[in-house]
LOLO-130040 format. One record per residue (C-alpha): residue number from 1; x, y, z. Coordinates in steps of 0.02 Angstrom, whole numbers. Layout:
! residues N
{NUM {X Y Z}}
...
***
This chain:
! residues 289
{1 {177 -1225 2923}}
{2 {195 -1399 2845}}
{3 {151 -1411 2660}}
{4 {-10 -1503 2619}}
{5 {-13 -1578 2444}}
{6 {-166 -1668 2377}}
{7 {-157 -1850 2326}}
{8 {-224 -1805 2153}}
{9 {-87 -1677 2125}}
{10 {44 -1802 2184}}
{11 {-25 -1932 2063}}
{12 {-29 -1809 1918}}
{13 {151 -1759 1952}}
{14 {210 -1940 1953}}
{15 {170 -1959 1768}}
{16 {320 -1863 1697}}
{17 {496 -1821 1759}}
{18 {472 -1633 1740}}
{19 {315 -1637 1846}}
{20 {400 -1744 1978}}
{21 {544 -1620 1984}}
{22 {420 -1476 1999}}
{23 {334 -1561 2146}}
{24 {501 -1591 2234}}
{25 {541 -1405 2219}}
{26 {368 -1346 2271}}
{27 {395 -1322 2460}}
{28 {550 -1218 2433}}
{29 {467 -1114 2297}}
{30 {317 -1078 2407}}
{31 {430 -1026 2550}}
{32 {528 -910 2434}}
{33 {371 -830 2362}}
{34 {293 -798 2532}}
{35 {451 -702 2580}}
{36 {470 -613 2414}}
{37 {288 -558 2400}}
{38 {267 -531 2590}}
{39 {126 -657 2611}}
{40 {48 -741 2762}}
{41 {4 -915 2702}}
{42 {-147 -1021 2752}}
{43 {-189 -1203 2715}}
{44 {-219 -1240 2529}}
{45 {-392 -1250 2453}}
{46 {-477 -1415 2410}}
{47 {-333 -1530 2453}}
{48 {-434 -1681 2398}}
{49 {-477 -1617 2223}}
{50 {-329 -1514 2162}}
{51 {-244 -1605 2018}}
{52 {-151 -1475 1913}}
{53 {-98 -1340 2035}}
{54 {-61 -1300 2215}}
{55 {-176 -1159 2271}}
{56 {-187 -1075 2441}}
{57 {-265 -920 2520}}
{58 {-142 -788 2578}}
{59 {-143 -616 2658}}
{60 {-35 -477 2586}}
{61 {64 -356 2692}}
{62 {-71 -223 2669}}
{63 {-201 -340 2744}}
{64 {-290 -383 2582}}
{65 {-335 -563 2542}}
{66 {-266 -649 2387}}
{67 {-232 -823 2317}}
{68 {-62 -901 2282}}
{69 {-65 -1024 2137}}
{70 {77 -1130 2070}}
{71 {34 -1234 1918}}
{72 {125 -1394 1875}}
{73 {200 -1409 1699}}
{74 {41 -1426 1597}}
{75 {19 -1411 1408}}
{76 {-155 -1337 1413}}
{77 {-118 -1209 1549}}
{78 {48 -1148 1478}}
{79 {-16 -971 1441}}
{80 {-129 -944 1591}}
{81 {-29 -793 1651}}
{82 {-36 -710 1480}}
{83 {-222 -742 1470}}
{84 {-253 -664 1640}}
{85 {-155 -510 1585}}
{86 {-256 -501 1423}}
{87 {-426 -509 1511}}
{88 {-364 -398 1654}}
{89 {-507 -440 1770}}
{90 {-645 -428 1639}}
{91 {-728 -543 1691}}
{92 {-586 -648 1762}}
{93 {-502 -644 1933}}
{94 {-361 -517 1921}}
{95 {-177 -562 1914}}
{96 {-84 -465 2050}}
{97 {93 -535 2035}}
{98 {175 -670 1930}}
{99 {336 -766 1908}}
{100 {315 -851 1741}}
{101 {475 -952 1756}}
{102 {407 -1033 1914}}
{103 {227 -1044 1852}}
{104 {177 -941 2004}}
{105 {32 -819 2013}}
{106 {-37 -708 2149}}
{107 {-222 -685 2111}}
{108 {-369 -582 2168}}
{109 {-468 -682 2294}}
{110 {-651 -706 2250}}
{111 {-751 -678 2409}}
{112 {-865 -748 2476}}
{113 {-806 -878 2350}}
{114 {-938 -1016 2328}}
{115 {-939 -1087 2153}}
{116 {-1082 -1075 2029}}
{117 {-1108 -1263 2049}}
{118 {-1222 -1226 2195}}
{119 {-1349 -1142 2079}}
{120 {-1480 -1225 1969}}
{121 {-1413 -1276 1798}}
{122 {-1534 -1157 1713}}
{123 {-1452 -1014 1809}}
{124 {-1280 -1085 1773}}
{125 {-1321 -1076 1587}}
{126 {-1357 -891 1597}}
{127 {-1206 -844 1703}}
{128 {-1080 -948 1603}}
{129 {-1149 -882 1439}}
{130 {-1131 -702 1496}}
{131 {-952 -731 1553}}
{132 {-904 -819 1391}}
{133 {-973 -684 1278}}
{134 {-873 -554 1376}}
{135 {-714 -657 1367}}
{136 {-723 -682 1178}}
{137 {-609 -546 1114}}
{138 {-475 -560 980}}
{139 {-297 -527 1041}}
{140 {-198 -405 937}}
{141 {-53 -476 838}}
{142 {81 -519 878}}
{143 {32 -623 1030}}
{144 {94 -781 1117}}
{145 {-69 -878 1115}}
{146 {-77 -1043 1021}}
{147 {-217 -1090 900}}
{148 {-350 -1211 961}}
{149 {-292 -1334 828}}
{150 {-128 -1355 925}}
{151 {-222 -1422 1077}}
{152 {-333 -1533 970}}
{153 {-181 -1608 882}}
{154 {-103 -1643 1052}}
{155 {-263 -1727 1110}}
{156 {-281 -1825 947}}
{157 {-107 -1899 963}}
{158 {-146 -1955 1141}}
{159 {-312 -2032 1087}}
{160 {-235 -2120 937}}
{161 {-101 -2195 1050}}
{162 {-243 -2281 1146}}
{163 {-329 -2352 990}}
{164 {-317 -2532 1051}}
{165 {-434 -2487 1194}}
{166 {-568 -2393 1096}}
{167 {-743 -2465 1120}}
{168 {-813 -2389 960}}
{169 {-676 -2354 832}}
{170 {-795 -2278 703}}
{171 {-860 -2154 830}}
{172 {-685 -2104 886}}
{173 {-625 -2083 707}}
{174 {-770 -1967 669}}
{175 {-727 -1864 823}}
{176 {-545 -1854 767}}
{177 {-602 -1799 593}}
{178 {-700 -1656 670}}
{179 {-549 -1608 776}}
{180 {-455 -1587 611}}
{181 {-593 -1505 509}}
{182 {-687 -1388 626}}
{183 {-538 -1273 661}}
{184 {-521 -1243 474}}
{185 {-683 -1143 461}}
{186 {-713 -1040 619}}
{187 {-838 -898 601}}
{188 {-713 -793 698}}
{189 {-558 -818 805}}
{190 {-557 -756 984}}
{191 {-462 -795 1143}}
{192 {-546 -945 1226}}
{193 {-543 -994 1409}}
{194 {-569 -1179 1355}}
{195 {-610 -1237 1534}}
{196 {-753 -1124 1588}}
{197 {-885 -1221 1684}}
{198 {-983 -1189 1844}}
{199 {-841 -1253 1954}}
{200 {-726 -1119 1882}}
{201 {-848 -976 1916}}
{202 {-844 -902 2092}}
{203 {-955 -781 2187}}
{204 {-863 -616 2212}}
{205 {-886 -438 2274}}
{206 {-813 -340 2128}}
{207 {-939 -427 2015}}
{208 {-1074 -555 2058}}
{209 {-972 -692 1973}}
{210 {-791 -703 1912}}
{211 {-706 -837 1807}}
{212 {-546 -925 1859}}
{213 {-420 -1051 1789}}
{214 {-415 -1007 1603}}
{215 {-319 -1117 1482}}
{216 {-306 -994 1337}}
{217 {-305 -1040 1152}}
{218 {-365 -941 1001}}
{219 {-509 -1014 902}}
{220 {-694 -1040 873}}
{221 {-809 -972 1011}}
{222 {-925 -1122 990}}
{223 {-787 -1236 1056}}
{224 {-782 -1136 1218}}
{225 {-966 -1172 1251}}
{226 {-936 -1360 1259}}
{227 {-854 -1365 1431}}
{228 {-1010 -1308 1521}}
{229 {-1120 -1429 1422}}
{230 {-1007 -1577 1463}}
{231 {-1025 -1531 1647}}
{232 {-1215 -1543 1629}}
{233 {-1208 -1722 1569}}
{234 {-1374 -1787 1635}}
{235 {-1472 -1647 1553}}
{236 {-1370 -1663 1394}}
{237 {-1411 -1850 1385}}
{238 {-1596 -1824 1422}}
{239 {-1623 -1685 1295}}
{240 {-1468 -1659 1187}}
{241 {-1552 -1554 1053}}
{242 {-1643 -1439 1173}}
{243 {-1496 -1419 1291}}
{244 {-1376 -1375 1149}}
{245 {-1500 -1255 1066}}
{246 {-1532 -1163 1229}}
{247 {-1347 -1136 1264}}
{248 {-1311 -1092 1082}}
{249 {-1445 -958 1092}}
{250 {-1376 -889 1255}}
{251 {-1198 -880 1187}}
{252 {-1251 -828 1011}}
{253 {-1156 -968 925}}
{254 {-1221 -1085 789}}
{255 {-1313 -1232 868}}
{256 {-1253 -1357 738}}
{257 {-1073 -1306 763}}
{258 {-1092 -1320 952}}
{259 {-1168 -1493 929}}
{260 {-1021 -1549 820}}
{261 {-892 -1485 943}}
{262 {-981 -1568 1089}}
{263 {-993 -1733 995}}
{264 {-809 -1725 945}}
{265 {-753 -1700 1124}}
{266 {-863 -1840 1190}}
{267 {-805 -1958 1052}}
{268 {-619 -1922 1039}}
{269 {-554 -1824 1187}}
{270 {-417 -1919 1282}}
{271 {-468 -2009 1440}}
{272 {-381 -2113 1572}}
{273 {-498 -2262 1556}}
{274 {-571 -2312 1388}}
{275 {-652 -2465 1470}}
{276 {-765 -2370 1590}}
{277 {-808 -2237 1466}}
{278 {-970 -2137 1488}}
{279 {-909 -2009 1362}}
{280 {-922 -2137 1221}}
{281 {-1101 -2172 1275}}
{282 {-1136 -1985 1274}}
{283 {-1060 -1971 1099}}
{284 {-1182 -2104 1039}}
{285 {-1328 -2003 1110}}
{286 {-1265 -1846 1023}}
{287 {-1239 -1939 859}}
{288 {-1420 -1998 862}}
{289 {-1480 -1823 903}}
***
């Protein structure tokens, strides 16, 4: 079967030499893994939208369905395999096999598989909050997971490199300040998924909903609640205070801390286009709130 690779993944891999080399090796790696793990391969999922990984449904030799995922070299997703082992299916899709050197994972397939995005946002709030509060556990030392501050420093350097294109320098600087200061005073440190939103929650049989695609870092639980809120942008703009308070209550985090984290991300998170920049407009709404 010919390899299908999404345009978005091809574009993402063109940005650095190591990603371009990874993409060039991808067909051979997939062929090797299908032999090694005795898999029957089907066409990949979501070929239009995949931007950080190549993901396809497979059948194992015992007839069970699974998912083959190969992630491109990606700073945020570097410890996905370790995170999946840590959570061990509670409440995340299970890791069945892995080759960490290749960035390859064989995963439990969530069936029937529709994402939580098809549900009302009020229902999304409840489901995502329940998953997050189950995920928030502290890994025993020693462990491989990086602190959240490491990711925020990486983001800050990328944002600062684009300073000539900022539309509102004061707003961005305040966001960068919060990126520095908030990690200094977490109420507790737990393993975060950092990318849990309705699109990364799938309908399953083992449980009603399972999470996928973690990008693990250790830090403040309130940070982890921001990804869902930023994916509910219209509601967040219309009623920032009420939307944040509701989700803070559901996740049992401090509402003010969740508001600060959400503002910081909207104000200072890196983006491809600082000219067309709805996140800066959202940050202004949050600042007024």
